[in-house]
ROBA-981091 format. One line per 10 residues: number of its first residue (from 1); their letters; for each residue x, y, z of N, C-alpha, C. Coordinates in steps of 0.1 Angstrom, whole numbers. Atoms other than C-alpha are relative to their C-alpha. Layout:
BEGIN
NUM = A = X,Y,Z,X,Y,Z,X,Y,Z; ...
This chain:
BEGIN
1 = XXXXXXXXXX = -6,-4,-13,751,953,1136,8,13,-2; -7,-13,1,764,988,1142,14,-2,6; -14,3,-5,802,984,1144,4,11,10; -4,-10,-10,805,1017,1163,-4,-3,14; 5,4,-13,786,1001,1192,8,-11,6; -8,12,-4,811,972,1193,12,5,8; -10,-6,-9,831,986,1222,2,-8,12; -2,7,-13,847,971,1253,4,11,10; -3,-10,-11,849,990,1286,14,-3,6; -13,2,-6,884,995,1299,-1,2,15
11 = XXXXXXXXXX = 0,0,-15,893,993,1336,0,15,5; 0,-14,-4,895,1032,1337,-13,7,-4; 13,-6,4,860,1037,1324,-2,4,-14; 0,-4,14,869,1046,1288,-4,-13,-8; 4,12,8,857,1024,1259,9,-1,-12; -9,2,12,878,1009,1231,-8,-8,-10; 6,8,10,863,997,1198,7,-13,-2; -6,14,0,868,959,1194,8,-2,-13; -7,2,12,880,963,1158,8,13,-3; -9,-12,3,910,986,1151,7,-1,-13
21 = XXXXXXXXXX = -7,-1,13,928,997,1120,15,2,3; -14,-1,-2,965,990,1121,7,7,-11; -6,-8,10,988,1014,1103,15,-3,-3; -15,3,2,1023,997,1104,2,-4,-14; -5,5,13,1040,993,1071,15,1,-1; -14,0,1,1075,985,1061,5,13,-6; -5,-14,4,1098,1015,1053,-2,3,-15; 0,-3,15,1096,1010,1015,-14,5,-4; 14,-5,4,1058,1018,1015,0,15,2; 1,-15,-1,1053,1055,1008,-9,4,11
31 = XXXXXXXXXX = 8,-5,-11,1040,1074,1038,-14,5,-4; 13,-5,5,1012,1089,1017,-10,-11,0; 10,11,0,996,1054,1016,-7,-1,14; 6,1,-13,991,1056,1054,-11,11,1; 10,-11,0,972,1089,1048,-13,-5,-7; 12,4,8,949,1075,1021,-7,-12,7; 6,12,-6,943,1041,1038,-7,4,13; 6,-3,-13,935,1057,1072,-13,8,-3; 12,-7,4,910,1081,1056,-11,-9,-5; 9,9,6,894,1053,1037,-6,-9,12
41 = XXXXXXXXXX = 5,9,-11,892,1031,1069,-10,7,8; 10,-8,-7,874,1059,1087,-13,1,-8; 12,-1,8,850,1063,1058,-8,-13,0; 8,13,0,840,1026,1059,-4,-4,13; 6,3,-13,834,1026,1096,10,-3,11; -10,2,-11,867,1020,1115,0,13,9; 0,-11,-10,867,1041,1147,12,-1,9; -12,3,-8,899,1027,1163,12,0,-9; -12,0,9,932,1036,1147,13,-2,9; -12,3,-8,965,1022,1160,13,4,-8
51 = XXXXXXXXXX = -13,-3,6,999,1037,1152,11,1,11; -11,0,-10,1032,1044,1170,11,10,-6; -11,-9,5,1062,1068,1169,9,-8,-9; -9,8,8,1082,1039,1155,-4,-1,-14; 4,2,14,1061,1037,1124,3,12,-9; -4,-12,7,1071,1072,1114,-11,5,-10; 11,-4,9,1037,1079,1099,-11,8,8; 10,-7,-8,1019,1098,1127,-5,13,-6; 3,-13,6,1020,1130,1107,-12,-3,-10; 10,3,10,1000,1113,1079,-13,-6,6
61 = XXXXXXXXXX = 12,6,-6,977,1093,1102,-8,11,7; 7,-11,-7,969,1125,1122,-7,9,-10; 6,-8,11,962,1143,1089,-13,-6,-4; 12,7,5,938,1116,1079,-12,2,10; 10,-2,-10,919,1118,1112,-5,14,0; 5,-14,0,918,1156,1111,-8,3,-12; 8,-3,12,905,1156,1076,-14,-6,0; 13,6,-2,877,1132,1085,-9,7,10; 7,-9,-10,868,1155,1114,-5,12,-7; 3,-12,7,869,1185,1092,-11,-1,-10
71 = XXXXXXXXXX = 11,2,10,846,1170,1065,-13,-5,7; 12,4,-7,821,1160,1092,-3,-15,1; 2,15,-1,825,1122,1089,0,-5,14; 0,4,-14,834,1119,1126,3,13,8; -5,-10,-10,840,1140,1157,12,-6,6; -13,6,-6,873,1137,1176,-4,-11,10; 3,10,-10,855,1118,1204,-5,-13,-6; 4,13,6,843,1092,1179,12,-9,-3; -12,7,4,879,1082,1171,8,-4,13; -9,5,-11,900,1060,1195,13,-1,-7
81 = XXXXXXXXXX = -13,0,6,936,1067,1186,11,-5,10; -11,5,-9,965,1047,1201,14,4,-6; -14,-1,4,1002,1057,1200,8,-8,10; -9,8,-8,1032,1040,1215,13,6,3; -12,-5,-5,1062,1049,1235,11,-9,-5; -10,9,5,1093,1036,1217,11,-3,10; -10,6,-10,1121,1016,1235,11,9,3; -11,-9,-3,1146,1044,1233,-4,12,9; 5,-10,-9,1124,1066,1255,-6,-5,13; 6,6,-12,1117,1044,1285,5,6,13
91 = XXXXXXXXXX = -4,-7,-12,1137,1065,1309,-11,10,4; 12,-8,-4,1110,1083,1330,0,15,-5; 0,-14,4,1121,1118,1320,-2,2,-15; 2,-1,15,1118,1110,1283,-14,-3,-4; 14,5,4,1082,1097,1284,-9,12,-5; 9,-11,4,1063,1130,1284,5,7,-13; -4,-6,13,1085,1146,1257,-3,-9,-12; 3,9,12,1080,1115,1235,-15,1,-4; 15,-1,2,1042,1117,1239,-3,14,-7; 2,-13,5,1044,1154,1232,4,1,-15
101 = XXXXXXXXXX = -5,1,14,1064,1147,1200,-11,-6,-9; 11,7,8,1037,1123,1188,-12,9,-2; 11,-9,1,1010,1148,1196,3,11,-10; -4,-11,9,1029,1175,1177,-1,-6,-15; 0,6,14,1033,1151,1146,-15,-2,-4; 14,3,3,996,1142,1148,-8,12,-1; 8,-13,-2,984,1178,1155,-13,-3,7; 12,3,-9,960,1164,1181,3,5,14; -2,-5,-14,955,1176,1217,2,-11,9; -2,12,-9,954,1141,1232,0,-13,-9
111 = XXXXXXXXXX = 2,14,6,957,1104,1223,-10,-7,10; 9,8,-8,931,1079,1236,7,-10,8; -8,10,-7,957,1054,1245,14,1,-3; -14,-1,2,994,1056,1251,6,-13,7; -5,13,-6,1013,1023,1256,15,-1,-2; -14,3,1,1048,1012,1262,2,-11,-11; 0,8,12,1057,996,1229,6,-14,3; -7,13,-4,1080,969,1244,8,3,13; -8,-2,-12,1097,963,1277,15,0,-1; -15,1,3,1131,960,1260,5,14,-2
121 = XXXXXXXXXX = -5,-14,1,1147,994,1267,13,1,-8; -11,-2,8,1172,1007,1242,6,13,3; -7,-12,-3,1198,1034,1244,-7,13,-5; 7,-13,4,1182,1069,1244,9,7,-11; -7,-8,11,1190,1091,1214,-9,1,-12; 8,-2,12,1178,1098,1179,-1,-12,-9; 1,12,8,1183,1063,1166,-11,-9,6; 11,9,-5,1152,1040,1168,6,-13,4; -6,13,-3,1174,1009,1167,15,2,2; -14,-2,-2,1208,1018,1182,8,-13,0
131 = XXXXXXXXXX = -9,12,1,1235,993,1173,14,3,2; -14,-2,-1,1271,988,1181,7,-4,-13; -7,3,13,1299,981,1155,-3,-13,-5; 3,14,5,1290,944,1154,-14,-2,-3; 14,1,4,1254,952,1147,-10,-4,11; 9,3,-11,1241,943,1181,-7,12,6; 7,-10,-6,1214,963,1198,7,6,12; -6,-5,-13,1226,987,1225,-12,2,10; 11,0,-10,1204,980,1255,2,12,10; 0,-9,-11,1195,1004,1282,-6,-7,13
141 = XXXXXXXXXX = 5,6,-12,1186,996,1318,-10,9,7; 11,-9,-5,1153,1010,1331,-9,-8,9; 10,7,-9,1130,1001,1360,-14,4,-7; 12,-2,7,1097,997,1341,-11,6,9; 9,-6,-9,1078,1007,1372,1,15,0; -2,-15,1,1094,1042,1369,-6,5,-13; 6,-4,13,1084,1043,1332,-15,1,2; 14,1,-2,1049,1034,1343,-5,13,7; 4,-12,-7,1048,1063,1368,0,12,-9; 0,-11,10,1057,1087,1340,-12,0,-9
151 = XXXXXXXXXX = 12,2,8,1028,1073,1319,-12,5,9; 11,-5,-9,1005,1079,1349,-1,15,0; -1,-15,0,1016,1115,1350,-6,6,-13; 5,-5,14,1008,1119,1312,-16,-1,0; 14,1,0,973,1106,1319,-6,11,9; 4,-10,-9,969,1130,1348,0,14,-7; -2,-12,7,981,1158,1325,-10,2,-11; 10,-1,11,953,1150,1300,6,-2,-14; -6,2,13,978,1141,1272,-5,-13,-6; 6,13,5,963,1106,1270,-11,-3,9
161 = XXXXXXXXXX = 11,3,-8,930,1093,1282,3,-13,8; -2,13,-7,942,1058,1290,15,-4,-3; -14,5,1,976,1040,1295,1,-15,1; -1,14,0,987,1005,1288,14,-4,-4; -13,6,4,1015,982,1277,-1,-9,-13; 0,9,12,1025,960,1247,12,-9,2; -10,10,0,1046,929,1244,6,-3,14; -4,4,-14,1047,923,1282,-5,-14,3; 5,13,-5,1046,888,1297,-7,2,13; 8,-2,-12,1025,881,1327,8,4,13
171 = XXXXXXXXXX = -8,-4,-11,1054,885,1351,3,15,0; -2,-14,2,1061,920,1337,-12,8,4; 13,-7,-4,1024,929,1341,-1,-1,15; 1,2,-14,1025,915,1376,8,11,8; -9,-10,-7,1054,938,1385,-7,14,1; 7,-13,0,1033,969,1375,-12,-1,9; 13,1,-8,1001,956,1391,3,0,15; -4,1,-14,1020,949,1424,8,12,5; -9,-11,-4,1039,982,1424,-7,8,11; 6,-8,-11,1035,1001,1457,-4,14,-6
181 = XXXXXXXXXX = 4,-13,4,1015,1033,1451,-6,1,-14; 5,0,13,1001,1022,1418,-13,9,-1; 11,-9,1,977,1049,1406,-10,-5,-10; 9,5,10,963,1034,1374,6,-14,-5; -4,12,6,964,998,1361,2,2,-15; 0,0,15,974,992,1325,-14,-5,-5; 13,4,5,941,991,1305,1,-12,-10; -2,10,11,956,967,1279,14,-5,0; -13,5,4,984,945,1268,-1,-4,-14; 1,3,15,989,946,1230,11,-10,-3
191 = XXXXXXXXXX = -10,11,3,1006,914,1219,-4,-7,-13; 2,9,12,1010,892,1188,-10,-11,4; 10,10,-4,979,870,1188,-7,-5,-12; 6,6,12,965,847,1161,-2,-15,3; 2,15,-3,954,810,1158,12,-8,2; -12,8,-3,990,798,1157,7,4,13; -5,-5,-13,998,818,1189,-12,6,7; 13,-5,-4,965,821,1206,0,7,14; -2,-7,-12,979,834,1239,-11,-3,11; 11,3,-9,952,816,1259,4,2,15
201 = XXXXXXXXXX = -4,-2,-14,972,817,1292,1,15,3; -2,-15,-3,981,854,1289,-14,6,-1; 14,-5,1,944,861,1279,-7,-2,13; 6,4,-13,932,843,1310,5,9,11; -6,-8,-10,957,862,1331,-5,15,-1; 4,-14,2,947,896,1316,-15,2,4; 14,-1,-4,910,889,1320,-2,0,15; 1,1,-14,915,880,1356,3,13,7; -4,-13,-6,930,915,1362,-7,12,-7; 7,-10,7,905,934,1340,9,8,-10
211 = XXXXXXXXXX = -9,-6,10,932,941,1314,-5,-6,-14; 4,5,14,921,939,1277,12,-4,-8; -10,4,9,942,919,1254,-3,5,-14; 2,-6,14,947,937,1220,10,-8,-9; -8,9,8,959,914,1192,6,8,-12; -6,-4,12,984,925,1166,5,-12,-8; -3,11,8,995,903,1137,-11,-10,0; 12,9,-2,960,888,1140,-2,-9,-13; 0,8,12,964,876,1104,13,-7,-3; -14,5,2,999,863,1109,8,12,-5
221 = XXXXXXXXXX = -9,-11,6,1027,883,1092,-2,0,-15; 2,0,15,1017,893,1057,12,7,-7; -11,-7,6,1048,913,1052,13,-3,7; -13,3,-5,1085,907,1056,6,13,4; -7,-12,-4,1104,932,1076,11,-5,10; -11,5,-8,1134,931,1099,-5,-6,13; 6,5,-13,1111,922,1128,-5,-14,-2; 8,12,2,1096,891,1112,9,-13,-3; -7,13,2,1108,855,1114,-7,-6,-12; 6,4,13,1103,844,1078,-1,-15,-2
231 = XXXXXXXXXX = 0,15,2,1106,806,1083,-14,-6,3; 13,5,-5,1070,803,1096,-10,-2,-11; 11,3,10,1040,788,1077,-9,12,-1; 9,-12,2,1015,813,1063,-14,-3,6; 12,2,-7,985,815,1086,-12,-1,-8; 12,-1,7,959,824,1061,-2,-11,-11; 1,12,9,967,793,1040,-4,-13,8; 3,12,-9,958,770,1070,-12,-7,-5; 11,7,5,935,743,1058,-13,0,9; 11,-1,-9,913,744,1089,-7,13,-1
241 = XXXXXXXXXX = 5,-13,1,909,781,1087,-8,2,-14; 6,-1,14,901,779,1049,-13,-8,0; 12,8,0,875,752,1055,-11,7,7; 10,-7,-7,857,772,1081,-5,13,-7; 3,-12,8,859,803,1059,-10,-4,-11; 8,4,11,844,784,1030,-15,-3,5; 13,3,-6,815,771,1052,-8,12,2; 7,-12,-3,806,806,1062,0,10,-11; -2,-8,11,813,820,1028,7,14,3; -8,-12,-4,838,844,1043,15,-3,-4
251 = XXXXXXXXXX = -14,3,2,876,848,1039,7,-5,12; -8,5,-12,902,831,1061,4,12,9; -3,-11,-8,912,866,1072,-11,4,10; 12,-4,-8,877,874,1084,-2,-10,11; 2,10,-10,875,841,1103,11,2,11; -10,-3,-10,908,849,1120,-3,12,9; 4,-12,-7,895,883,1130,-12,-3,10; 12,3,-7,861,870,1141,3,-9,13; -4,8,-11,878,844,1163,4,8,12; -4,-8,-11,894,871,1184,-11,8,6
261 = XXXXXXXXXX = 12,-8,-5,862,892,1187,-8,-9,9; 8,8,-8,844,862,1200,7,-5,13; -6,3,-13,870,855,1227,3,12,9; -1,-12,-9,868,890,1240,13,7,-2; -12,-7,3,900,902,1223,-2,11,-9; 1,-11,10,903,936,1207,10,-3,-11; -8,4,11,917,930,1173,4,11,-10; -5,-10,10,938,951,1149,0,-7,-14; -1,5,13,934,946,1112,8,10,-9; -9,-9,7,962,959,1091,0,-3,-15
271 = XXXXXXXXXX = -1,1,14,958,965,1054,-1,14,-6; 1,-13,7,964,994,1030,-7,-3,-14; 7,4,12,943,976,1003,-15,3,2; 14,-4,-3,909,993,1000,-10,-11,0; 10,11,0,890,962,991,0,-8,13; -1,7,-12,904,944,1021,-4,8,13; 3,-8,-12,900,973,1045,-16,0,2; 14,0,0,863,974,1036,-5,-14,4; 4,14,-3,860,936,1038,2,-3,15; -3,3,-14,875,936,1073,-11,5,9
281 = XXXXXXXXXX = 11,-4,-8,845,955,1086,-11,-10,1; 10,11,0,824,924,1078,1,-9,12; -2,9,-11,837,908,1109,-12,-1,9; 12,0,-8,804,918,1126,-12,-6,-7; 12,5,8,782,902,1099,-2,-15,1; 2,15,-1,786,865,1109,6,-4,14; -5,5,-13,793,843,1139,6,-14,-2; -6,13,0,815,813,1144,-7,-9,11; 6,9,-9,800,782,1161,10,-4,11; -9,5,-10,814,768,1193,10,-11,-6
291 = XXXXXXXXXX = -9,10,7,828,739,1171,11,7,-8; -10,-7,8,845,764,1148,11,5,10; -9,-6,-10,860,781,1179,10,-10,5; -9,11,-5,873,748,1192,10,-5,-10; -9,5,11,888,738,1159,11,11,-2; -10,-11,1,906,772,1157,9,0,12; -8,2,-12,918,768,1193,10,-11,-2; -9,12,2,933,735,1182,12,3,-10; -11,-3,9,956,753,1157,12,6,7; -11,-6,-7,977,768,1184,13,-8,0
301 = XXXXXXXXXX = -13,7,0,1014,759,1179,12,9,4; -10,-9,-5,1032,788,1196,10,5,-10; -8,-6,11,1045,802,1163,-1,15,2; -1,-15,-2,1057,838,1169,6,6,-13; -6,-7,12,1062,859,1137,9,11,4; -8,-11,-5,1075,889,1156,7,-4,13; -6,6,-12,1099,872,1179,11,9,6; -9,-10,-5,1122,902,1183,13,-6,5; -12,7,-4,1153,880,1184,12,8,4; -11,-9,-4,1176,909,1186,0,5,14
311 = XXXXXXXXXX = 1,-4,-14,1163,916,1220,4,-11,10; -4,11,-9,1174,882,1234,12,4,8; -11,-4,-7,1198,888,1262,-3,12,9; 4,-11,-8,1181,919,1275,-7,-6,13; 6,5,-12,1170,914,1312,-16,0,-1; 15,-1,2,1134,924,1301,-5,-6,-13; 5,7,13,1132,903,1269,-12,-8,4; 13,5,-5,1096,892,1272,-3,-15,-3; 6,12,6,1093,860,1252,7,-13,5; -6,12,-5,1115,836,1272,-10,-7,10
321 = XXX = 10,6,-9,1086,831,1297,-11,-7,-9; 11,7,7,1058,807,1287,-11,9,-4; 11,-9,4,1033,835,1287,2,13,8
């Protein structure tokens, strides 16, 4: 099966490849690894690359994309690139400059998708994570509908082809969908999604509004960072997942990715390991049975690896809602 044809149509008419390459890595990972890994991912067939201003690697990721265009591996229009608006730039007048900064780092003319990284607005400034003396986050107060209008203007200006959100609950999505004078609906909501947090209610809500759910942490959290709740069980060691993997002669990771593809979820696979990057492309080479899908559905236990606990107390903290 040709992975390049595995695309989903967004509500604005553009197409997003169902398998994406995630580029987030903890700070201690050298930025040069993002360059090498992204180049390799494109070489083995990934056409959807996901990054963000927060990851501080857009320079390297952009360089990787441009080098694969320069050597004839792909054309710019073959690549679907996503960037994200960080929480310290949710004030409407800061949106376009933030996107322009990402484009400057990437050395690209446009991104394919620009999304609000999280609804939790933080104090504007040069600190990604502004904290007070006691180490608490310094929140900002922003009407997300106004942030959204600024994203709509970026789309009209041709700086991004599509616009969406991330880490929004259904009430926050509803607020945008019901906004008077809405020009463009969000094309997606990128959220943590895996067999331990399968987001079935949010997925149903998104589907009913023609919004694509994009899954991050689809393999659980393989890395510890300040964002991860480390008390959680390791998803890829789950006995049910391992048994299904064994039956199909695949890895538990591939089963977790395939699960999402079959439910109509666009899934990000994050790895800087060449063997695993290549292996993740095999998600199109097998199919899970309805029984497999049902068994994996049964693993849901509302375990959130990226619970962003520091954001609790913010009026827009998204995870207090059921979905």
